[in-house]
N, C-alpha and C positions, 0 to 999 in steps of 0.2 A: 277775164277772157278764157274761154274754153280751150284747153289744150287738145290739139286734134290728135296727139299720141294716145288720146284716151281709147281709141279703137284697138282692139285686139289684134295680134298678128294672125294672119290665116292659118288654119290647120296645116297646110302643106309646108309652112315655111318655120314652123316651131321647132327648134332643137334645143336639147340640154347639152351642154358642154361642162366638163370636168377636167380640172389640171391636177396633177400629182407631182410631187418632188420626192426624190430619193437621194439625199445629200450623201456624198461620200466622206468618210473621215479621213482627214489628212494626217498622215503620220510624220513624225519627225526623225529623220535618219541620223543617228548617232554616229555613223561611219563618217560623216561629213563634218562633225564637231571638232574644233581644235582640241588637242590632248588636254590642255591646260584648263579647260572649262567642262570636262567630263566628270567632274566631281559633284555636280548637281545630282541631287537625289531626292525624288519625290515618288511616293509609292503610286502605283497606277489607281486611277479614279474609276468609280463604278459609272456604269451608263446612265442610271437615273438615281436620284437620291433627293430626300427631302432636306430642308436646311438643317435640321436637328440630326439627321443621320449623317450628313456630310461632315458637320463639326465633330460628331463622334467618331468617324472614320478617320479623321486627320488628328486625333487627339494622341499626344504621346503616351506610349504605354506607361502605366503606373507600375511601381514595383508590386509584385505579387505579394498578397497577404496570406498568412497561413492561418487556416481555418481548422480547428480541431474536428468539429462535427458539423455537417451540412444541416441546415434548418429544415425540419419537416413541418411546413406550414400548415398541412392538413390536419396535424395533431394538435394545434393550438387553438384556444377558445377565444371569445371575443376579446376579452380583457388582454389576453397575452398578444393577440394580433395587433391591438391598438398601441400596446407597449413597444412591441417590436417596431412598428412604423415610426413610433416617436424616436426610438433609439437609431433607427436607420438615418433619419432626418439630421440628427445631432452628431453622429459619429463617422459616417461614411462620406466618401466623395459622391457628389450628387450624380454624375454621369455613369457611376459604377452600380448604382442601386435600382436602376429600372426593372430588371427582372425580379428582384425581390419585392419591389413595390407592387408590381402586377400580380405576384403570388399572393400578397397580403390582400390586394383588392378583391382577387377571385374567391379566396376562402371566406373574407369577411362578409362579402355580399351573399354568399351561398348560406353561411350560418346565420346571418341576420335575417335572410329570407326565411329560413326554417322556423327561427323564433317568432318572426311576425306570424306565420301561419299558425302556429301553436297559439298565440295569444289571441288570434282572431277566432280560432275554433272554440277556444274557452269562453270568449266574449259571446259568441253565437249560442253556446251551450247554455249560458246564463240567461237567455232570453233576449239578448240585445239585437238590434236591427243592424244590418250589415252597413248600412249608408252611414250609421252613426259610429262606425268603429274607428277609433284613433289609438294610436301607440307611440309614446315617446320614450326614449332610452338615452340617458347621459353619454353611454359609450358611443352611440351613433353620432351624437353631436360632436364629441371629441375626435372621433374618426373623420368627420367631414373637414372639420378645422385643420387636422394634420394633413389631410389630402389636399385642401386648399393651399396650405403653407408649401407642399411639395410642388404643386404646379407653378406658384409664383416664383420660388426658387429655381426651378428648371428653367422657366422662360427667361428669368434674369440670367442665369448661366450661359444659355445658348445665345442671348442677345449679346453678352460680353464677348463670347467667342467670336460671334460674327463681326463684331466691331473690330476686334484684335486682328481678324484676317483681312478686313477691309484696309485697316491701318498698314498692315504689311503689304497689301497690294499697292497702297499709295507709295509706301517706300520704294518698292521695287520699280514702279513706273518712274519715281523721281531719279533712282539710281540709273535707269535706262538713259534718261535725259543727260545725266552726267557723262555716261559712255559717249553719247552723240557728241556732246560739247568737246570732250576730250579729243575725240577724232578729228574735230573741226579747227581746235584752236591749241593743242598741246605742242610744246617744243619737242622735237625729236630726242633730245638727251634725257628727258624726264618723263616722256609718256608711258613707256613701258612700266616703269615704277608705279606711277599713278593708276594705270590700268590694273595692276596686280592688287593694289589697295582696293580697288572698287570690287575686284572679284571676292576679296575676303568680305567685305560688306555684304555683297549679294548672298554668299553662303551663310551669313549669320542671320539673314532675315528669315522669319518663321513662316508659317503656312499661309497661303492665300486662298480666297474661295476657288473651289474646283473648277466652277464655270469659267473663270479667267486664266486658269493655269497654262493651258495649251498656246493661247494667243500671246501672253506674256513671255512665256519662254522662247517661242519662235522669234518674237521681237527682240530680245536680249541675244539670242544666238545669231540673228541677222547683224546686228551692229557689233558683236564680237569678231565675226568674220570680216566685217568692213575694217575693224581695227588690225587684224593680222594682214589684210591686203595692204594696208597703209605702211605696215612696217618693211614691206618689200618694194616700196615705190622707187628706192634707189638702185634697184637691179638695173641692168642694160636692157635696151630695146629687144634684144634677141631673147632673152629669158621671158620678157613679156609677151613676145610674139609666140614663143613654144607654149607659154601657158595658155594663151588665147586659142591657140590650135588644139591643144589638149581639151580644153573645155568644150569646143566645138565638136571634136570628135567623140567625147563622152556623150555628148547630146545625140550624136548619131548612133552610138551604142544604145543608148536608152530607147530612141526610135526603133532600132532593130529588134530589141529585146521585147518591146511592145508588140512588135508585128508577129512575134512567136505565138501571142495569144489571139491574133486576129482569125476570126472564124472563116472569112473569105479568104481562101488559099490564094487564089489568083490575084485578088487586090493586094495581098501581103507581098507576093512575088513581084508585081509591078513597081510597088513602092520600094522594095528592096533594090531593085536595079537603079532607082533614083538615088538612094542613099550611097551605093557604090560610086556612081558618078561623083557624087559630092565628095566622097572620101578621096577619090583619086585626082579631081580636077581642080575643086574649089578650096580645099583645106590644105595648108601647108604641113611641114613635118612638126613633130613634138620632140621634146627632149629625149635622149637616148635612153634613159632609165625608165621611160614610160611606154616606149615603142612597142615592145613585145607584149607588154600586159594589155594595153588598149587594143592592139590589133587581135590579140587572142579572144577578147571578150566579142569583139565585132565578127570574128570569123565563127566563134561558136553560135552566135545567133543566126548567121547566115546558113549555117549547116543544118540548124533546126528546121529553118523555113524550107531549104531544098528538100530535106527528108520528108516533112509534111506535105510537100507538093508531090513529091514521088508517090507517097502513100495515097494522097488524094486521087491522083490519076489512076491508081491501082484498083481503088475501092469505088470508083465512080459508078460502074455498071451495078455493084451489088447495092449501091444507095437507091438507085432506081427502084429495086424490088422493096426496099424499106418505104419508099415513098407511098407504095400502095396502101399500106397499113395507116400512114399519116392521113392521107387523103380520105380513107374510109372513116376514121375518126372524126375529121371536120364534117363529113356528111352526116355522121350521127349526131354531132352537135347541132347542125341546122335542123334536122329532123325533131330535135328535142327543144327547139327554141320556143315553141307554143306549148307542146304537150297537150295535156287534157284541159289546161286552164282556158276559161274564156276571157278574153281581155277586152275591157270595156272603156279602157282610157286612152285618150290620143297621145299622151305623154309616154305611156308605156309603150304603145305601138311604136312611136318615133324611136324610142330606145331599142326596141327589138329590131327595127330596120337597121339601126347603126350596128348592131350586134351582127345582123345578117351580112351587111357590107364587109365587117371586119373578118367575118369567117370567110367570105368569098375571096378576099384579098389574100387570106392565109393559105387557102385551097390553091390559088394560082402561084404563090410564092414557094410552095412545097418543091415544085420542079416536076421533072417528067417522071413517067412510070414506063415500065416495058410495053413495047408496042402492042403486044398480045392482049393486055389488059385496059389499054387506054379507052376503047370504046364503052366497055362496061362500067368504068369507074365515072366516065362523062355522062352516062345515062342515069346513073344513081344520083349524081350531083344535080341534074336538071329536074329531077322528080321532086327531090327534096325542096328545091328552090320554088318550083311551081306550086307546091302544096302550101308553102308559106305565103306566097302571093295570093293565093286563092282566099285564104282566110283574112288576109289584110284587106283585099278589095272588098269582101263582104262587110266587114266592119265600117269602112268608109262610105258604102251604100247606106247603112243605118245613120252614119253621122249626118248625111245630106238631110234625112228627115228631121234630125235635131236642129240643124241649121234653119229649116223652114220655120220651125216654132220659134227660134230665136229672132227670126225676121219679123214674125208677128208682134212680138214683145216689143221690139225696137220701134216698129211703127206705131205703136201706141205711145211710147215715149216722146216720139216726134210730135204726135198730136198735142200732148200735154205741153210740150215746150212751145210750140206755135201759139197755144191757147193763152199762154202766160207771158209771151214776149212783150206785149204792149202794157203790161201792168206797171203802175206807178207806186203801188203799195210795197216800197223796197224792203221793209223790215219782214213782212211776211212771204213775199215771193222769193226773195234771194235764197233762204234756207231750202225752199221747194225746188227751186231750180238746180242747187247743188245736189240735193238728194237724187234728182233724175239723172244728173251726171253720174253720180256713184252707182246707180242701178244700171246705167248704160255699160260701165266698166265691168259689172258682174255678169252681164249676159254674154255668152259665148258667141262664135262666129255665125255669119250668116252666109248664104250662097254667094260666091264671088261676085256674080253678075250684078248683085244688088249692093254689093259693099259700099262702093264709092258714092252712089247716088243717095242712099239712105244716110250716110254719115254726112254728106254735104248738107241734106235738109236739116238734121239734128244740129250740126255745127252753126249753121246760119241763124236758126232760131236762138240758140244760146248766145252766140256772139251779139245778136241784135239786142238782146236784153242786157247783157253785161256792158256793151258799149254805152247804151243809155245811161246804166248805173255809174260807169267811170265818168260820163259827162258831168253827172251831178256832183260826183266827188272832187272832180277838178274844179268846179265852181267854188268849192271851199278852199282850193289852193290858188285862188286868183292873184294873191299877193306875190306868191312865189313865181307864178307864171309871168306876171308883170316884171319881176326882177330879171327872169330869163330874157324877156324882151329887150330890156335896157342893155343888158350884157350883149346881146347879139348885136344892137345898134352900135354899142361901143366899139366892139370887135371889128365891125364893118368899118367905122370910122378911123380906127387905127390903121387897117389895111389900106384904106384910101389915102390916108396921110402918108404912109410909107411909100406907096406906088408913085405919088406925085412929087415926092422930095427926092431929088436926085442924090442928094448926101444922105449919109446915115443920120437917123433920128438921134437927138441927143440923149445921154444917159439919163438926165434929169427928167426929160419928157416921157421916156419909157417908164420910169420909176412912178412918175405921177399917174399914169395910166394903170399901173399895177395897184397903186394905193387905191384909186378911185374903184377899181374892179373889185377889190376886197371889202370895201366900204358898201357895196350894194348888197352884200348878204348871199344867202343860199338860194339855189334854183331847185326845183322839184328834182327827185331822185332820178327819175327816167330821162332827165334832160341835162345830166351833168356832163354830157359829152362836150358841151360848150366850154367848160373848164379846161379840157384837154386841147381843144383847138387853141384857146387863148394862150395857154402855156406854151405850145410849141411854136406859135408865132412870134411870141416876146422872145423865145430862145433864138430864133432866126434873127430878130432885130439886134439881140446882143452880139451875135456873131459878127455883124457888120461893123460894129463899133471899133474905133481905133484903140484897142486895149490889148494888153498882153493875153496870151493864151489862158494862163492860170486865172486871172481876173474875170474872163469871159465864163470859164468853167464855173467859177464860185457863184457868179451872178445867176447863171442857170440853175445850179444847185440850190441857192437860196430861194428862188422862184418856186421850184419843185416843192421844197419843204414848206413853204408858205402856203402853197396849194393844199397839201395834207392837213396842215394846221387849220386852214379855214374850213376844211370839211369835218374838222375833229376826228380825222382818222389816223389817231395816234399810233395805231399797231403798225401802219406803214412808215411813220417815223421810226419807230423801233427797229423795224426789218432794215430800214435803210441804214441805221447805224450799225447794226450787225454786218451788214454787207460791206460798209466802209472799213470796219475793223478786219474783216476777212481779207479784203484786198490789200490792206497794209501788211498784214502777216505774209500773205503770198509774195508781195514785192521783197520784202526783207529777205525771205528765204531765197528768193531768185538772185537777189544781190550776193547774198552769202555764198551761194552755190558758184556764181560767176567768180567770186574772189577766190574760192577754193580752186577753180579751174587754172587761175593765173598761176597758182602755186606749181602746178603740173608743168607749166611751160616757162618757169622763172628764168630759165637759161636763154630764152629767146630774146632778140635784139628788139628795140622799141618799134622798128619799122617792120616787125613781123605782121603779115595780114591777119593771122589768127589772133595774135595778142591785142592788135588794135581792134579788132571786131569785138572781142570780149570786153575791153575797156569802154568802147562805144555803148555797148549794151548796158554796163554798169551805169554810165552816165544818163542814159535813157530812162533807166529804172529809178535812178536817184531823182532826177527831175519829176517823174511821175509820183514818187513818194511824197514830195512836198504838197502836190495839191490834196492828195488823199488826207494827210495829216491835217491840213487846212480845213477840209470838210469835217474830220472828226472833232476839231477844235470847236468849230461853229455848232455842231450838233450838241456837244457836251454843255454848252453854255445856255442852251434852250430851257425854258421853264415852262413845261406843259403838263 
């Protein structure tokens, strides 16, 4: 069937859109790191590196070797260069000889090239033909072998370094998991000692891939802070409240400091008033030792914003004068949008129109100019815009002529399609019809008033032909269509039986319907909706049975999986297994979190509403976990 989207979008509606991202690099603040973990030392990583350069940059420095005399590779002959390369590969560390190898390569290739030219000149001088010239030198073969050996060793070395760094990464990730487990399960009497042992292990682990370093460090730092928070859980509620208030006020300080960078002074000043209200009315006191410091930071940011607002008001009038130059610059850009070039592309014109609109918005956003210059600036702006529109309108007048030509071409294709739509020579006509469709796509726009009618004529002719073709093809699928009809009748019968039976259908009867349904076989691909209808109805019947919630859930689940297997859609079964495993992990984590929450309110009595709510949630999640595990057990036993 012909896709009606084959028609191109009208010229007036075509737009090109682009998106760009400029991610900000998030930095780790060492000032917030507990003193006991500030012994982590990693050198700063470069912005971009190849894998080989990354490994080299993280390599531990080797002890310096004393060299009596630097090698002058340019003074060595071919034999000496080969001998030097051989010695480098035998004696020196592989990652330390790169520069030497490069110098050997440069000088050998240069000198061997000179030798090759000399031999060629001599060959030609002796009357030889240039096309027959050949030259073999054992030194060249030895050199190539050594160079190949260097490349193999270098690849092996950097591969080993990469594997070691990946192993270190795995060790660090595993250690982070140990820290998380320690936080969740350790006894107060021993947890600090265990934590210190984990710190020692962390410091002993070597380098990791630089692309993972920041994320791994931040994750480790996060859980270390969790540990230190846990150490102070026994403090009284007053200290906790003070800490909470301190955190909230520090957040206000950060927001106030961020406002000092806000370019819109009025906006910054209004938001500052909100921050002051929150400070005074919504947030309580902090510990005495922090009060002066945190207020000093907040006051300093406040003073900066007040000073900037004062300066802003003072300089506002002078800014109006500056706006004159800014607006004239925008006008100049509008005048130069077209320049001397003749634009013949609709896409380029659309881009220029977007640029004009952006410049217009920029012009209006600049703001006011002095009253005496306002009319002058506005006249320049109108003239520049009018000139652009004049050129644009001239282009689209020419476009209408092209669209008329396109209309004639499409009318010819309509005539071809209508002449072929009655054909029964499927093998010959089908490729021609597809080629006609492809040609239609390649033709540009036609005048809007003819667009719908000509498209309808073309679509009708193509659809008429392909509908007849599909009917012939459907004849070949007669068996599957018969299966569809049988399944439809079976579904109707099951619905009728369910409606006339006041009581719920028995489980055995429902299962017999499911077995008979599967035995019928597959339906055509475009009729598979019948499978979904049957499965949904069977699920409703299961729900009416006098069975436990878990048993009904498993019946529905087995029915769903059986449907996937019947369609040989094994990918769906695999996806279902992944989903079940994910749900089990999520529920386990939720139960663990709730159990941790109980530890925070362990002193509460059994009739405490909060405690009862947490325990009820644990019971609900535990009950849910049973059915999910049963589903996973069922999937694990399948053989497909």
